[in-house]
N, C-alpha and C positions, 0 to 999 in steps of 0.2 A: 555599404554592400547592398546590392539589390538582386532579387530573383524573381523569375517568372515560373509559376506553377501551371502546367498545361493540363487542361481536361481532368480536373479533379472533382470528385463528387463529395459535396459537403454534407456531413452528418450533423443534423441539427434537430434537437427535440426528438420526435418519433418519426422524422422524415429524413430521407436521403435525396438531396436536390440534384437535378440534372447537371451533367458535367459542364464546367465553366473554368476560365482562367483567372488566376490571382497574381496581381503584381505587387510585390513587396518591396519597399525602399526604406532604408533607415529604420527598419523594424516596424513600419507602419504599412497597413493595407492600403495602397494608393489607387489601384484599379480592379474592378472585377467584371468579367464579361466574356464573350465568345470571340475566339481567334484574336486576341491581344497580340500586338506586335512585340518582339523582343527588343527592348531599349538597348542602346549601346552600353556595353560593360556590364549588362545584367547576366546572371547565371540562369541557365535553362534547366528546369527539372520537370522531366516529361517521362511518365511511366504509363503503361496500360493498366486500367483498373485501379487508379490511385484514389485514395480517399483522404479528406481533411476534416478534423474536428477541432473544437476547443482543446488547448493544451492539457494533457493528462496530469493528474496530481496524485502522488502516493502519500498514504498515511502510514506512519509508524517506521519510516526508514531508519536503519541503523547505520550511523556514519562512522562510528568508532573514534573519531577525532573529536575532542582531545583524549589521549591516554592510550589508545590502542591502534596507532597508525600503522603498525606492521601488518594488520588485517585489511585496513581501508583507511582512507582520509577524506577530507571534504573534496579535494580535487578529483580523486578516483571515483568517488560516489557521484559527483557531477558528470563524469564522463560516462558512467554506467546509466545515469538517467537519460542523457542525451541519446545513447544508443538504444534505450528502451522506449523513447517518446515521450518521457516525462519532463514537463517544464517547471513543475513545482513540487517540492518535497516538504511534508511536515514531518520533521524528524524527531525521533525519541530521544529522552534524556540519559539513556544508559551509557554514559561516557565515563571518563575518570580524569578530573572530578566530574560528577554528574551535573546536569544542567539545572542546578538547584539554587542559584543566586544570580544577581544582576551581572556579575563579572563573567560568568560562563556564558550566558546568553549574549552579552556584548561581544565576546570573542567570536561566537558563531556569526553573529550579524556583521561584524566588521570583516571577518575573513571571507565572507561570501557576498559582499556587497556589490562586486563586479562580476559575479558568476553569471554564466548564460542561464543557469537554472536558479530559480528562486528558493532559498532555504528558509523555511518557517520553523522556529524552534518550539517544541512543546516542553513546557517547564515541568520539573519534577514536582509531583504532588507532596513528596515527603522529603525531608532532609537526607541527602545521600541516597535517595530511592531505597531507604532501608525500612520504610513502612512504620515508623515509630512516631516522629514528630512532623507536623506540617511544615513545609517550606513556606518561605515568605510569598505566598500567592499573588498578593496585590503588587508587590514589587516586581515580580515576574511579569505580571500582566502589564504594567506600566512600561517595562523594558521591551516587550514585544513577543511574549509567549502567547500563542494562539489558543492554547489549551493546557490542561494539567494531567499528568499521568506519571506513574512509576514505570511506564513502558513495558518491557518484558517481565517485570516483576509484578505480578498481581498483588494487589492490596489485600492483605488478609485480615486486617483489624477494621471491623465494621464500624466502630466508633470513629476512627481516623477518616475513613471514606465519608461518613455521614457529616463530619465537621467540615471536610473539604467541599462538599456540595453546598452546605449552608453558608460558609464563608464566601465561596466564589459566586454565589447567586447574586450578591450585592452589586457585582460589576459584570454580570452576565458571562461568567467564566464557564467553560465546558470541561467536565471531568471525563476522563477516559480510563477504562480499566479492562484487563484482560481477564476473562472468567476462568480461573483455575484455583480450586481448593487444594492447597498444597499438602495438607495433612491426608486428604483422600488419595491424592496422586503420587504421594511420596514414593520415590524409588522407581516410578514408572518409566518405561522405555518406549512404549508404543501403545496404540489402542488396545484396550482390554477386550478380548474376544477370542474367537477360535484360533486366529492366527498367532496372537501372543502365546496361547497355550501350546500350539504346535512347535513354537520356537523356543519355548521355555523362558520367555521374557516376562518380567512383571508389567502388568498392564496399566494404563491410565483410563480409569472408567469414565463413562459419559457422566456419571454422577458428580464427578469433580467439577464439571462445567455446569451442569444443571443446578447444583446447590448454590453456586456462586451467582448465577444469573437470578435465581430466585431471591437471593439476598440483596443483590444490587437493586433489583426492580422494586423491592419493598423499601430500600433506603431512599431511592429517588422519589418514590411516592410520598414518603414522610417529609422529605426535604422540599418537595415540589421544585425540583431543580433538574435540568437536563443531564442526561448521561449517555455516553457513547460506549457500547460494548464491543470491544475489539477482538476480532478473530473468533467468531462463533464456528464450531466445527460439527455440530451434531443435530440430528432430527429434533431432538427434545429441546435443545437450545432455541432453534428456529421457532418451534411451536410456542415456546414461552414469550419470545419476543413478539411474534405476531399477535399473540392475545393481549400483550401489554400495549401495543400500538393501537388495537381496536378499542381498548378501554380508555384511550386518550392520554396515556403517559408520554412525555416527550422524549422517547428513547430512540436511538439510531444504533446501527451496528454495521460491522464489516466482515469479510471473509477473505481469506488468503486465496490466491489464484490456485495454488497447489491442491488445497482442500476441495476446490470446485472440479478439479480434473481427475484426481487420483484416489485410490483406496489403499488400505493397509495390506493389500496383496504385494504392493511394491517392496516390502520389507522382508519378504520370504527368503531373500538371498543375503540377509544381514548386511545390506549395503547401507553404511552409516550416513551416506549423502542424502538419504531419503528420511533420516531422523529429524523431524522438525516439531515445533510447538506452536499451535496445538497439533496432535498427531493426525495423520491420515487415518480415517475411520471406515466404516463399512459402505457398501453400495447404497443402502437405504439412507445413510447419513448424507452421502454425496448427492443423491437424488433430491433430498430435502433442501440441501443448500442451493442447488440449481432453482428449485421451485421458489425458494425464498428471494432469489435475485429477480426472478420473473415477475413476482407479485409485489415487489417493493419492500418486502419485509427486511431484506438485507440491502442496505443502502449503497455501500462502498465495496468494491473489489480492490484489494491491495496486494502488493508484491511480497510482503513479509521478508524483505530483503536483510539478510544477515551474512556478512563476510566472515569466514573462519580461516585461519591458516592451516597448513597441512597437519601440523602437530595436534589440532584440536578436532579434526574430523577422521584421519586415517588412523583409527584406533579400533580395538575390539568394540563391538557395538555398545555394550553398556557404559563404556567410557567416554564415547564421542559426545561432543556437544550437540545441542539441538540447533538446527537452522540451516538454510541454504540461500544462495544468491537468488534474486528475483527480478531485479530491474531489467536486465537485458532479455529475459525470457517470458515476461508476462504476456506480451501481445502474441508472440509465436505460440504459447501454450493455448490461449484462446482460440486462435485460428486452427491449430491442429486438433484440439480435443473438444472445444465447446461451441464452435460457431453454428453447428446444427441445432443446438439446444438453446442457446442465448443469442437473440438477434444483435447485430453490431449496434443498432440504436440504443439497446438497453445497456450493452457493454459500455459505450461511451458515456451514457447517463451515470453508471456506477463508478466510473474512473476519471471522469472529467467535471461533471456537473455537480452530482451529489456532495463530493468532498468539499467543494467550495461553498456550497449553499449551507452545509452543516457548520462550517467555521465562519460563516458571515463574510465570505469573500466574494467579490464580484466574478461572475462567469465570463470568460473572454468572449466577445462577440465577433462574428466573422462578417465585418461590414467595412465599408470604405471609410477611412479615417481612424479606424481602431488599431490598437497594438496587435501585431501579428503574434499573439500567444497561441500557437497552432501545433497540432501533430498531424504529420502525413504518414499514411501507412498503406502498405501493399498486401492485401489479403492472399494473393495467389503465388506469391514467391516462395518456392521450396528450396531448401538448402541443408547441408549437413552442418550443424551447430558445433563449432570447434572452440578451442581456447582463444583463437584470434578474435572471436566475437565478444569475449569478456574484456571489459575495461577495468574491473574491479582489481584490486591487488590480490584477491583471493580467488580461488577456482573451485569452490565447494558447490558445484552444480552437477546433478545426476544426468543432465542432458548432453553433455559433451560426447560427440560421436553420434548423435541421434538426428535423424532427418526430422526438421520441423518445417512448418509453413507459416508465413506471415513475416514481413519485415517493416522496419520503420525507417523513413527517410528523415534524417535530422536536419531540421531547419534552423535551429537556434545557432548553430556553428556558423550559419550564413547570415542571419538577420540581426544578431546580437551586436 
């Protein structure tokens, strides 16, 4: 299969290059130039104001398989990734059984070896992701785990997290933790503030994130080992990480696209589709997150993609589970709500380049002879987002029926 991309602008580093054509054959970039002819049998892809960048990578995708295939599975997540422009997924271990031993990792790697999207498993930090005993981190590393985390389950035991950092340091393993102090946040349903008070819902205070970030930064300084803080959501959290980076600590962090775009006002109608973790917070917090992306304090923008079935979300607000779909809507949310605040070059850096650098992966090059690991996107396309745009088995998205801007042109279906 071969394709010819006409008049695409390449986003590379802090530059947007002049429009040119790219000819891809057998998954390799064969030619680049102006007014390239359409070879016999090649598919023509031509759109006004089309852009191309290195293929996007998501951190912390929830695949549900094995164990929760009614919500999503590896195939449906692959299709969601293709629809959203993601060529690589670093997947969380919160499956059943969790990705806490060689056999579970081998299952993922075997099942996805022929996928159009690359699946990179993050091994469980603790046995069963229960936060009690360390998993066999070295065996997981040898099998193919690119990092270690208990995923959506924040590690509460400081000693366990410290031992994980110290042990994984020997083979340059990366630890990922989501900053949530469970005893401080216990029973919380949304951000603690004026809106939680108005709604009569127990809040999740910023303190639950702040204390955990402070603890984890202290542990990593003691262990002299890298740490990735996943899904920062508050101004105080950003400030702590910014100060830690300035002091020389090897800390990196990520933010969910929804937290960059929206505030806790979205919950005023008790719509459980907006119930996510970390919760949407205040306008000041959102502004701090945007500033953190702009100055590089926040390294990665991710989707925080979690598929839930109807029974888990269509409930009274306190009983609904946390999480929403994210792969299909990440780029449209950027175009609709963020493009005037965050330049496309910075967005690409945070969604394609930084994730790979943090995990020690090569960044795809857009050059003749290189593999066509690319994402093509159209910033000016407006449309009504419907269930037909969702490839997940789940439909827990608050954007169904909303007019969004920004579409992705899937190339992997053509070049794989």
